[in-house]
N, CA, C and O atoms as a printed pandas DataFrame, in Angstrom:
     atom_number atom_name residue_name chain_id  residue_number  x_coord  y_coord  z_coord
0              1         N          UNK        A               1    0.833   -1.173    0.000
1              2        CA          UNK        A               1    0.000    0.000    0.000
2              3         C          UNK        A               1    0.881    1.240    0.000
3              4         O          UNK        A               1    1.964    1.230    0.586
4              5         N          UNK        A               2    0.438    2.286   -0.638
5              6        CA          UNK        A               2    1.180    3.535   -0.784
6              7         C          UNK        A               2    1.183    4.315    0.513
7              8         O          UNK        A               2    0.295    4.148    1.350
8              9         N          UNK        A               3    2.196    5.182    0.684
9             10        CA          UNK        A               3    2.235    6.058    1.844
10            11         C          UNK        A               3    1.360    7.288    1.622
11            12         O          UNK        A               3    1.149    8.066    2.552
12            13         N          UNK        A               4    0.849    7.477    0.409
13            14        CA          UNK        A               4   -0.045    8.587    0.124
14            15         C          UNK        A               4   -1.400    8.333    0.771
15            16         O          UNK        A               4   -1.818    7.184    0.916
16            17         N          UNK        A               5   -2.086    9.409    1.162
17            18        CA          UNK        A               5   -3.427    9.271    1.726
18            19         C          UNK        A               5   -4.369    8.725    0.663
19            20         O          UNK        A               5   -4.329    9.142   -0.495
20            21         N          UNK        A               6   -5.197    7.807    1.065
21            22        CA          UNK        A               6   -6.152    7.223    0.128
22            23         C          UNK        A               6   -7.364    8.128    0.011
23            24         O          UNK        A               6   -7.851    8.645    1.016
24            25         N          UNK        A               7   -7.858    8.326   -1.209
25            26        CA          UNK        A               7   -9.046    9.168   -1.380
26            27         C          UNK        A               7  -10.297    8.457   -0.873
27            28         O          UNK        A               7  -10.339    7.233   -0.747
28            29         N          UNK        A               8  -11.311    9.269   -0.587
29            30        CA          UNK        A               8  -12.625    8.755   -0.235
30            31         C          UNK        A               8  -13.541    8.927   -1.429
31            32         O          UNK        A               8  -13.309    9.784   -2.282
32            33         N          UNK        A               9  -14.580    8.113   -1.490
33            34        CA          UNK        A               9  -15.532    8.194   -2.598
34            35         C          UNK        A               9  -16.953    8.254   -2.057
35            36         O          UNK        A               9  -17.285    7.639   -1.044
36            37         N          UNK        A              10  -17.773    9.009   -2.763
37            38        CA          UNK        A              10  -19.192    9.136   -2.467
38            39         C          UNK        A              10  -19.937    8.880   -3.768
39            40         O          UNK        A              10  -19.595    9.446   -4.806
40            41         N          UNK        A              11  -20.953    8.028   -3.713
41            42        CA          UNK        A              11  -21.735    7.699   -4.899
42            43         C          UNK        A              11  -23.207    7.885   -4.596
43            44         O          UNK        A              11  -23.721    7.344   -3.617
44            45         N          UNK        A              12  -23.889    8.654   -5.442
45            46        CA          UNK        A              12  -25.347    8.725   -5.415
46            47         C          UNK        A              12  -25.849    7.863   -6.558
47            48         O          UNK        A              12  -25.380    7.971   -7.691
48            49         N          UNK        A              13  -26.814    7.002   -6.243
49            50        CA          UNK        A              13  -27.357    6.091   -7.238
50            51         C          UNK        A              13  -28.867    6.013   -7.083
51            52         O          UNK        A              13  -29.439    6.571   -6.146
52            53         N          UNK        A              14  -29.498    5.321   -8.006
53            54        CA          UNK        A              14  -30.948    5.117   -7.960
54            55         C          UNK        A              14  -31.253    3.669   -8.326
55            56         O          UNK        A              14  -30.512    3.056   -9.095
56            57         N          UNK        A              15  -32.341    3.118   -7.781
57            58        CA          UNK        A              15  -32.654    1.702   -8.001
58            59         C          UNK        A              15  -32.803    1.291   -9.465
59            60         O          UNK        A              15  -32.394    0.187   -9.825
60            61         N          UNK        A              16  -33.366    2.125  -10.305
61            62        CA          UNK        A              16  -33.613    1.724  -11.691
62            63         C          UNK        A              16  -32.557    2.215  -12.674
63            64         O          UNK        A              16  -32.752    2.139  -13.887
64            65         N          UNK        A              17  -31.465    2.704  -12.166
65            66        CA          UNK        A              17  -30.383    3.218  -13.015
66            67         C          UNK        A              17  -29.563    2.050  -13.573
67            68         O          UNK        A              17  -29.077    1.206  -12.821
68            69         N          UNK        A              18  -29.417    2.014  -14.889
69            70        CA          UNK        A              18  -28.665    0.928  -15.528
70            71         C          UNK        A              18  -27.161    1.040  -15.302
71            72         O          UNK        A              18  -26.460    0.028  -15.280
72            73         N          UNK        A              19  -26.659    2.271  -15.133
73            74        CA          UNK        A              19  -25.208    2.484  -14.995
74            75         C          UNK        A              19  -24.731    2.442  -13.548
75            76         O          UNK        A              19  -23.555    2.189  -13.289
76            77         N          UNK        A              20  -25.631    2.686  -12.612
77            78        CA          UNK        A              20  -25.244    2.774  -11.202
78            79         C          UNK        A              20  -24.559    1.512  -10.665
79            80         O          UNK        A              20  -23.540    1.633   -9.986
80            81         N          UNK        A              21  -25.075    0.302  -10.940
81            82        CA          UNK        A              21  -24.408   -0.892  -10.412
82            83         C          UNK        A              21  -22.977   -1.051  -10.909
83            84         O          UNK        A              21  -22.121   -1.557  -10.184
84            85         N          UNK        A              22  -22.712   -0.624  -12.139
85            86        CA          UNK        A              22  -21.357   -0.754  -12.687
86            87         C          UNK        A              22  -20.387    0.161  -11.959
87            88         O          UNK        A              22  -19.263   -0.237  -11.651
88            89         N          UNK        A              23  -20.821    1.393  -11.683
89            90        CA          UNK        A              23  -19.965    2.335  -10.970
90            91         C          UNK        A              23  -19.777    1.861   -9.531
91            92         O          UNK        A              23  -18.662    1.888   -9.010
92            93         N          UNK        A              24  -20.862    1.427   -8.889
93            94        CA          UNK        A              24  -20.770    0.919   -7.518
94            95         C          UNK        A              24  -19.811   -0.264   -7.440
95            96         O          UNK        A              24  -18.990   -0.340   -6.526
96            97         N          UNK        A              25  -19.912   -1.178   -8.386
97            98        CA          UNK        A              25  -19.036   -2.353   -8.401
98            99         C          UNK        A              25  -17.568   -1.941   -8.545
99           100         O          UNK        A              25  -16.705   -2.478   -7.851
100          101         N          UNK        A              26  -17.284   -0.996   -9.437
101          102        CA          UNK        A              26  -15.897   -0.552   -9.636
102          103         C          UNK        A              26  -15.358    0.120   -8.378
103          104         O          UNK        A              26  -14.204   -0.092   -8.007
104          105         N          UNK        A              27  -16.185    0.929   -7.722
105          106        CA          UNK        A              27  -15.756    1.596   -6.490
106          107         C          UNK        A              27  -15.574    0.589   -5.354
107          108         O          UNK        A              27  -14.606    0.679   -4.599
108          109         N          UNK        A              28  -16.490   -0.363   -5.229
109          110        CA          UNK        A              28  -16.381   -1.387   -4.184
110          111         C          UNK        A              28  -15.124   -2.232   -4.384
111          112         O          UNK        A              28  -14.443   -2.588   -3.422
112          113         N          UNK        A              29  -14.832   -2.542   -5.622
113          114        CA          UNK        A              29  -13.613   -3.311   -5.925
114          115         C          UNK        A              29  -12.379   -2.528   -5.507
115          116         O          UNK        A              29  -11.452   -3.086   -4.920
116          117         N          UNK        A              30  -12.367   -1.226   -5.812
117          118        CA          UNK        A              30  -11.224   -0.384   -5.427
118          119         C          UNK        A              30  -11.081   -0.311   -3.910
119          120         O          UNK        A              30   -9.964   -0.295   -3.395
120          121         N          UNK        A              31  -12.194   -0.267   -3.197
121          122        CA          UNK        A              31  -12.164   -0.257   -1.732
122          123         C          UNK        A              31  -11.564   -1.560   -1.208
123          124         O          UNK        A              31  -10.693   -1.547   -0.338
124          125         N          UNK        A              32  -12.038   -2.686   -1.748
125          126        CA          UNK        A              32  -11.539   -3.996   -1.321
126          127         C          UNK        A              32  -10.051   -4.166   -1.622
127          128         O          UNK        A              32   -9.328   -4.837   -0.885
128          129         N          UNK        A              33   -9.607   -3.547   -2.721
129          130        CA          UNK        A              33   -8.200   -3.654   -3.116
130          131         C          UNK        A              33   -7.304   -2.670   -2.371
131          132         O          UNK        A              33   -6.087   -2.675   -2.555
132          133         N          UNK        A              34   -7.897   -1.831   -1.534
133          134        CA          UNK        A              34   -7.100   -0.894   -0.752
134          135         C          UNK        A              34   -6.711    0.375   -1.487
135          136         O          UNK        A              34   -5.762    1.054   -1.094
136          137         N          UNK        A              35   -7.440    0.707   -2.559
137          138        CA          UNK        A              35   -7.129    1.930   -3.307
138          139         C          UNK        A              35   -8.011    3.100   -2.888
139          140         O          UNK        A              35   -7.746    4.241   -3.267
140          141         N          UNK        A              36   -9.059    2.827   -2.109
141          142        CA          UNK        A              36   -9.907    3.862   -1.524
142          143         C          UNK        A              36   -9.869    3.714   -0.009
143          144         O          UNK        A              36   -9.789    2.602    0.513
144          145         N          UNK        A              37   -9.926    4.842    0.692
145          146        CA          UNK        A              37   -9.966    4.807    2.138
146          147         C          UNK        A              37  -11.375    4.616    2.682
147          148         O          UNK        A              37  -11.567    4.078    3.773
148          149         N          UNK        A              38  -12.347    5.062    1.910
149          150        CA          UNK        A              38  -13.743    4.983    2.342
150          151         C          UNK        A              38  -14.651    5.090    1.128
151          152         O          UNK        A              38  -14.331    5.776    0.157
152          153         N          UNK        A              39  -15.794    4.401    1.191
153          154        CA          UNK        A              39  -16.810    4.480    0.153
154          155         C          UNK        A              39  -18.167    4.617    0.817
155          156         O          UNK        A              39  -18.535    3.812    1.673
156          157         N          UNK        A              40  -18.914    5.649    0.416
157          158        CA          UNK        A              40  -20.275    5.831    0.887
158          159         C          UNK        A              40  -21.187    5.851   -0.332
159          160         O          UNK        A              40  -20.935    6.579   -1.292
160          161         N          UNK        A              41  -22.243    5.051   -0.288
161          162        CA          UNK        A              41  -23.226    5.004   -1.374
162          163         C          UNK        A              41  -24.569    5.441   -0.811
163          164         O          UNK        A              41  -25.000    4.955    0.235
164          165         N          UNK        A              42  -25.237    6.369   -1.513
165          166        CA          UNK        A              42  -26.503    6.925   -1.054
166          167         C          UNK        A              42  -27.540    6.783   -2.165
167          168         O          UNK        A              42  -27.276    7.109   -3.322
168          169         N          UNK        A              43  -28.714    6.297   -1.800
169          170        CA          UNK        A              43  -29.823    6.186   -2.729
170          171         C          UNK        A              43  -30.457    7.568   -2.873
171          172         O          UNK        A              43  -31.062    8.073   -1.927
172          173         N          UNK        A              44  -30.324    8.174   -4.033
173          174        CA          UNK        A              44  -30.834    9.527   -4.274
174          175         C          UNK        A              44  -32.361    9.583   -4.241
175          176         O          UNK        A              44  -32.932   10.647   -4.002
176          177         N          UNK        A              45  -33.020    8.465   -4.475
177          178        CA          UNK        A              45  -34.479    8.433   -4.459
178          179         C          UNK        A              45  -34.991    8.514   -3.016
179          180         O          UNK        A              45  -35.948    9.238   -2.743
180          181         N          UNK        A              46  -34.375    7.791   -2.110
181          182        CA          UNK        A              46  -34.824    7.788   -0.717
182          183         C          UNK        A              46  -34.193    8.896    0.119
183          184         O          UNK        A              46  -34.649    9.181    1.227
184          185         N          UNK        A              47  -33.149    9.518   -0.411
185          186        CA          UNK        A              47  -32.456   10.601    0.291
186          187         C          UNK        A              47  -32.366   11.843   -0.600
187          188         O          UNK        A              47  -31.264   12.334   -0.847
188          189         N          UNK        A              48  -33.490   12.357   -1.085
189          190        CA          UNK        A              48  -33.446   13.474   -2.040
190          191         C          UNK        A              48  -32.854   14.763   -1.464
191          192         O          UNK        A              48  -32.222   15.526   -2.195
192          193         N          UNK        A              49  -33.045   15.012   -0.185
193          194        CA          UNK        A              49  -32.480   16.230    0.411
194          195         C          UNK        A              49  -30.958   16.193    0.412
195          196         O          UNK        A              49  -30.298   17.198    0.148
196          197         N          UNK        A              50  -30.415   15.023    0.712
197          198        CA          UNK        A              50  -28.957   14.882    0.704
198          199         C          UNK        A              50  -28.420   15.030   -0.716
199          200         O          UNK        A              50  -27.380   15.652   -0.931
200          201         N          UNK        A              51  -29.129   14.460   -1.675
201          202        CA          UNK        A              51  -28.726   14.603   -3.078
202          203         C          UNK        A              51  -28.755   16.072   -3.484
203          204         O          UNK        A              51  -27.828   16.554   -4.135
204          205         N          UNK        A              52  -29.793   16.771   -3.111
205          206        CA          UNK        A              52  -29.906   18.192   -3.442
206          207         C          UNK        A              52  -28.804   18.999   -2.759
207          208         O          UNK        A              52  -28.226   19.901   -3.365
208          209         N          UNK        A              53  -28.514   18.676   -1.502
209          210        CA          UNK        A              53  -27.457   19.376   -0.764
210          211         C          UNK        A              53  -26.095   19.235   -1.448
211          212         O          UNK        A              53  -25.274   20.152   -1.419
212          213         N          UNK        A              54  -25.872   18.080   -2.058
213          214        CA          UNK        A              54  -24.601   17.820   -2.748
214          215         C          UNK        A              54  -24.599   18.342   -4.184
215          216         O          UNK        A              54  -23.563   18.314   -4.848
216          217         N          UNK        A              55  -25.742   18.817   -4.670
217          218        CA          UNK        A              55  -25.817   19.324   -6.037
218          219         C          UNK        A              55  -25.997   18.242   -7.082
219          220         O          UNK        A              55  -25.677   18.451   -8.252
220          221         N          UNK        A              56  -26.503   17.090   -6.679
221          222        CA          UNK        A              56  -26.704   15.971   -7.597
222          223         C          UNK        A              56  -27.915   16.260   -8.469
223          224         O          UNK        A              56  -29.008   16.529   -7.971
224          225         N          UNK        A              57  -27.702   16.201   -9.783
225          226        CA          UNK        A              57  -28.788   16.424  -10.739
226          227         C          UNK        A              57  -29.161   15.165  -11.499
227          228         O          UNK        A              57  -30.266   15.055  -12.030
228          229         N          UNK        A              58  -28.246   14.226  -11.551
229          230        CA          UNK        A              58  -28.468   12.965  -12.266
230          231         C          UNK        A              58  -27.584   11.896  -11.635
231          232         O          UNK        A              58  -26.556   12.194  -11.027
232          233         N          UNK        A              59  -28.003   10.657  -11.791
233          234        CA          UNK        A              59  -27.211    9.543  -11.278
234          235         C          UNK        A              59  -26.725    8.686  -12.435
235          236         O          UNK        A              59  -27.367    8.671  -13.486
236          237         N          UNK        A              60  -25.638    7.987  -12.286
237          238        CA          UNK        A              60  -24.779    8.002  -11.112
238          239         C          UNK        A              60  -24.005    9.320  -10.994
239          240         O          UNK        A              60  -23.609    9.924  -11.990
240          241         N          UNK        A              61  -23.810    9.733   -9.770
241          242        CA          UNK        A              61  -23.019   10.923   -9.435
242          243         C          UNK        A              61  -21.962   10.445   -8.464
243          244         O          UNK        A              61  -22.274    9.835   -7.441
244          245         N          UNK        A              62  -20.717   10.723   -8.783
245          246        CA          UNK        A              62  -19.604   10.178   -8.015
246          247         C          UNK        A              62  -18.642   11.284   -7.623
247          248         O          UNK        A              62  -18.302   12.143   -8.436
248          249         N          UNK        A              63  -18.208   11.258   -6.376
249          250        CA          UNK        A              63  -17.097   12.116   -5.966
250          251         C          UNK        A              63  -15.971   11.198   -5.530
251          252         O          UNK        A              63  -16.135   10.361   -4.641
252          253         N          UNK        A              64  -14.830   11.369   -6.168
253          254        CA          UNK        A              64  -13.627   10.620   -5.821
254          255         C          UNK        A              64  -12.593   11.663   -5.422
255          256         O          UNK        A              64  -12.104   12.419   -6.263
256          257         N          UNK        A              65  -12.263   11.699   -4.138
257          258        CA          UNK        A              65  -11.396   12.772   -3.658
258          259         C          UNK        A              65  -12.072   14.097   -3.961
259          260         O          UNK        A              65  -13.229   14.289   -3.588
260          261         N          UNK        A              66  -11.382   15.020   -4.630
261          262        CA          UNK        A              66  -11.974   16.325   -4.923
262          263         C          UNK        A              66  -12.793   16.361   -6.214
263          264         O          UNK        A              66  -13.409   17.381   -6.525
264          265         N          UNK        A              67  -12.804   15.272   -6.959
265          266        CA          UNK        A              67  -13.414   15.271   -8.286
266          267         C          UNK        A              67  -14.872   14.818   -8.241
267          268         O          UNK        A              67  -15.161   13.703   -7.806
268          269         N          UNK        A              68  -15.795   15.679   -8.689
269          270        CA          UNK        A              68  -17.209   15.354   -8.783
270          271         C          UNK        A              68  -17.528   15.017  -10.233
271          272         O          UNK        A              68  -17.327   15.832  -11.134
272          273         N          UNK        A              69  -18.028   13.807  -10.443
273          274        CA          UNK        A              69  -18.218   13.271  -11.791
274          275         C          UNK        A              69  -19.650   12.804  -11.968
275          276         O          UNK        A              69  -20.162   12.034  -11.155
276          277         N          UNK        A              70  -20.292   13.262  -13.019
277          278        CA          UNK        A              70  -21.667   12.849  -13.311
278          279         C          UNK        A              70  -21.673   11.886  -14.479
279          280         O          UNK        A              70  -20.881   12.014  -15.412
280          281         N          UNK        A              71  -22.578   10.920  -14.415
281          282        CA          UNK        A              71  -22.743    9.992  -15.513
282          283         C          UNK        A              71  -22.005    8.690  -15.297
283          284         O          UNK        A              71  -21.319    8.486  -14.295
284          285         N          UNK        A              72  -22.173    7.818  -16.274
285          286        CA          UNK        A              72  -21.558    6.493  -16.221
286          287         C          UNK        A              72  -20.045    6.604  -16.291
287          288         O          UNK        A              72  -19.496    7.405  -17.048
288          289         N          UNK        A              73  -19.389    5.792  -15.492
289          290        CA          UNK        A              73  -17.930    5.685  -15.518
290          291         C          UNK        A              73  -17.580    4.216  -15.694
291          292         O          UNK        A              73  -18.132    3.351  -15.015
292          293         N          UNK        A              74  -16.669    3.943  -16.599
293          294        CA          UNK        A              74  -16.211    2.572  -16.761
294          295         C          UNK        A              74  -15.274    2.222  -15.602
295          296         O          UNK        A              74  -14.765    3.121  -14.933
296          297         N          UNK        A              75  -15.041    0.937  -15.356
297          298        CA          UNK        A              75  -14.080    0.568  -14.317
298          299         C          UNK        A              75  -12.709    1.212  -14.538
299          300         O          UNK        A              75  -12.040    1.589  -13.576
300          301         N          UNK        A              76  -12.294    1.336  -15.782
301          302        CA          UNK        A              76  -11.004    1.974  -16.093
302          303         C          UNK        A              76  -11.037    3.453  -15.733
303          304         O          UNK        A              76  -10.064    3.978  -15.193
304          305         N          UNK        A              77  -12.140    4.127  -16.024
305          306        CA          UNK        A              77  -12.253    5.545  -15.666
306          307         C          UNK        A              77  -12.241    5.720  -14.153
307          308         O          UNK        A              77  -11.602    6.642  -13.646
308          309         N          UNK        A              78  -12.933    4.853  -13.427
309          310        CA          UNK        A              78  -12.915    4.911  -11.964
310          311         C          UNK        A              78  -11.485    4.754  -11.466
311          312         O          UNK        A              78  -11.038    5.511  -10.604
312          313         N          UNK        A              79  -10.770    3.775  -12.005
313          314        CA          UNK        A              79   -9.381    3.540  -11.601
314          315         C          UNK        A              79   -8.519    4.781  -11.846
315          316         O          UNK        A              79   -7.719    5.165  -10.993
316          317         N          UNK        A              80   -8.690    5.409  -13.027
317          318        CA          UNK        A              80   -7.887    6.603  -13.350
318          319         C          UNK        A              80   -8.213    7.771  -12.425
319          320         O          UNK        A              80   -7.305    8.479  -11.989
320          321         N          UNK        A              81   -9.504    7.987  -12.116
321          322        CA          UNK        A              81   -9.862    9.090  -11.217
322          323         C          UNK        A              81   -9.347    8.838   -9.809
323          324         O          UNK        A              81   -8.941    9.777   -9.124
324          325         N          UNK        A              82   -9.357    7.587   -9.367
325          326        CA          UNK        A              82   -8.789    7.263   -8.051
326          327         C          UNK        A              82   -7.294    7.553   -8.052
327          328         O          UNK        A              82   -6.768    8.123   -7.095
328          329         N          UNK        A              83   -6.620    7.169   -9.105
329          330        CA          UNK        A              83   -5.172    7.426   -9.205
330          331         C          UNK        A              83   -4.886    8.922   -9.183
331          332         O          UNK        A              83   -3.974    9.362   -8.484
332          333         N          UNK        A              84   -5.643    9.702   -9.930
333          334        CA          UNK        A              84   -5.463   11.155   -9.949
334          335         C          UNK        A              84   -5.698   11.753   -8.566
335          336         O          UNK        A              84   -4.943   12.617   -8.120
336          337         N          UNK        A              85   -6.751   11.288   -7.890
337          338        CA          UNK        A              85   -7.048   11.801   -6.556
338          339         C          UNK        A              85   -5.950   11.423   -5.565
339          340         O          UNK        A              85   -5.593   12.219   -4.697
340          341         N          UNK        A              86   -5.423   10.227   -5.691
341          342        CA          UNK        A              86   -4.355    9.772   -4.805
342          343         C          UNK        A              86   -3.088   10.606   -5.001
343          344         O          UNK        A              86   -2.421   10.973   -4.034
344          345         N          UNK        A              87   -2.768   10.896   -6.247
345          346        CA          UNK        A              87   -1.544   11.629   -6.574
346          347         C          UNK        A              87   -1.710   13.144   -6.510
347          348         O          UNK        A              87   -0.722   13.878   -6.524
348          349         N          UNK        A              88   -2.961   13.615   -6.441
349          350        CA          UNK        A              88   -3.193   15.060   -6.450
350          351         C          UNK        A              88   -2.989   15.670   -7.823
351          352         O          UNK        A              88   -2.655   16.849   -7.943
352          353         N          UNK        A              89   -3.188   14.878   -8.849
353          354        CA          UNK        A              89   -3.027   15.340  -10.231
354          355         C          UNK        A              89   -4.377   15.288  -10.934
355          356         O          UNK        A              89   -5.389   14.965  -10.311
356          357         N          UNK        A              90   -4.399   15.596  -12.201
357          358        CA          UNK        A              90   -5.590   15.400  -13.006
358          359         C          UNK        A              90   -6.509   16.586  -13.098
359          360         O          UNK        A              90   -7.636   16.456  -13.576
360          361         N          UNK        A              91   -6.060   17.746  -12.652
361          362        CA          UNK        A              91   -6.950   18.906  -12.681
362          363         C          UNK        A              91   -7.292   19.340  -14.098
363          364         O          UNK        A              91   -8.420   19.762  -14.349
364          365         N          UNK        A              92   -6.358   19.249  -15.024
365          366        CA          UNK        A              92   -6.687   19.610  -16.405
366          367         C          UNK        A              92   -7.669   18.601  -16.996
367          368         O          UNK        A              92   -8.558   18.982  -17.758
368          369         N          UNK        A              93   -7.522   17.319  -16.655
369          370        CA          UNK        A              93   -8.478   16.297  -17.095
370          371         C          UNK        A              93   -9.857   16.558  -16.501
371          372         O          UNK        A              93  -10.873   16.376  -17.171
372          373         N          UNK        A              94   -9.887   16.983  -15.245
373          374        CA          UNK        A              94  -11.163   17.274  -14.592
374          375         C          UNK        A              94  -11.858   18.462  -15.256
375          376         O          UNK        A              94  -13.067   18.430  -15.484
376          377         N          UNK        A              95  -11.097   19.498  -15.561
377          378        CA          UNK        A              95  -11.676   20.658  -16.257
378          379         C          UNK        A              95  -12.234   20.236  -17.609
379          380         O          UNK        A              95  -13.319   20.672  -17.993
380          381         N          UNK        A              96  -11.511   19.399  -18.330
381          382        CA          UNK        A              96  -11.986   18.902  -19.631
382          383         C          UNK        A              96  -13.265   18.078  -19.450
383          384         O          UNK        A              96  -14.196   18.194  -20.247
384          385         N          UNK        A              97  -13.312   17.253  -18.411
385          386        CA          UNK        A              97  -14.508   16.451  -18.127
386          387         C          UNK        A              97  -15.714   17.362  -17.887
387          388         O          UNK        A              97  -16.801   17.101  -18.402
388          389         N          UNK        A              98  -15.526   18.416  -17.115
389          390        CA          UNK        A              98  -16.628   19.336  -16.836
390          391         C          UNK        A              98  -17.106   20.038  -18.104
391          392         O          UNK        A              98  -18.307   20.210  -18.310
392          393         N          UNK        A              99  -16.176   20.434  -18.937
393          394        CA          UNK        A              99  -16.538   21.093  -20.200
394          395         C          UNK        A              99  -17.294   20.125  -21.101
395          396         O          UNK        A              99  -18.329   20.475  -21.667
396          397         N          UNK        A             100  -16.771   18.901  -21.234
397          398        CA          UNK        A             100  -17.414   17.890  -22.085
398          399         C          UNK        A             100  -18.826   17.558  -21.618
399          400         O          UNK        A             100  -19.692   17.232  -22.430
400          401         N          UNK        A             101  -19.056   17.641  -20.317
401          402        CA          UNK        A             101  -20.353   17.292  -19.753
402          403         C          UNK        A             101  -21.213   18.516  -19.458
403          404         O          UNK        A             101  -22.190   18.451  -18.714
404          405         N          UNK        A             102  -20.813   19.643  -20.071
405          406        CA          UNK        A             102  -21.573   20.893  -19.978
406          407         C          UNK        A             102  -21.854   21.310  -18.536
407          408         O          UNK        A             102  -22.970   21.692  -18.182
408          409         N          UNK        A             103  -20.814   21.226  -17.725
409          410        CA          UNK        A             103  -20.926   21.620  -16.339
410          411         C          UNK        A             103  -20.026   22.805  -16.038
411          412         O          UNK        A             103  -19.223   22.782  -15.105
412          413         N          UNK        A             104  -20.181   23.846  -16.854
413          414        CA          UNK        A             104  -19.346   25.020  -16.708
414          415         C          UNK        A             104  -19.545   25.717  -15.373
415          416         O          UNK        A             104  -18.616   26.346  -14.866
416          417         N          UNK        A             105  -20.742   25.620  -14.787
417          418        CA          UNK        A             105  -20.976   26.223  -13.476
418          419         C          UNK        A             105  -20.057   25.630  -12.422
419          420         O          UNK        A             105  -19.570   26.352  -11.552
420          421         N          UNK        A             106  -19.811   24.327  -12.486
421          422        CA          UNK        A             106  -18.875   23.682  -11.532
422          423         C          UNK        A             106  -17.443   24.127  -11.818
423          424         O          UNK        A             106  -16.649   24.289  -10.891
424          425         N          UNK        A             107  -17.117   24.321  -13.061
425          426        CA          UNK        A             107  -15.772   24.748  -13.432
426          427         C          UNK        A             107  -15.463   26.122  -12.873
427          428         O          UNK        A             107  -14.368   26.365  -12.368
428          429         N          UNK        A             108  -16.436   27.023  -12.966
429          430        CA          UNK        A             108  -16.255   28.372  -12.463
430          431         C          UNK        A             108  -16.229   28.375  -10.955
431          432         O          UNK        A             108  -16.084   29.432  -10.341
């Protein structure tokens, strides 16, 4: 295990979301492998106030370290975002992700 602090992850999901189980599985695998320090999963349908407080507009919504990511993430993308969060890198990639996903308000 690395001497770097492990990032934490937060996932908002919904019961009928086709992409949510894939993201949850990738995050759970990373937790089991020791690449995440903590994982919290919240059902946005049963916890709408918490989802609203976090600014969640669609699921899956994932925060890995400082990076807030909306939409489906492949296991490889989850792995890369965890690596970036662990190393404290990836800010230009994050800005590009926000632009690509039309989230300029978060960028500003």
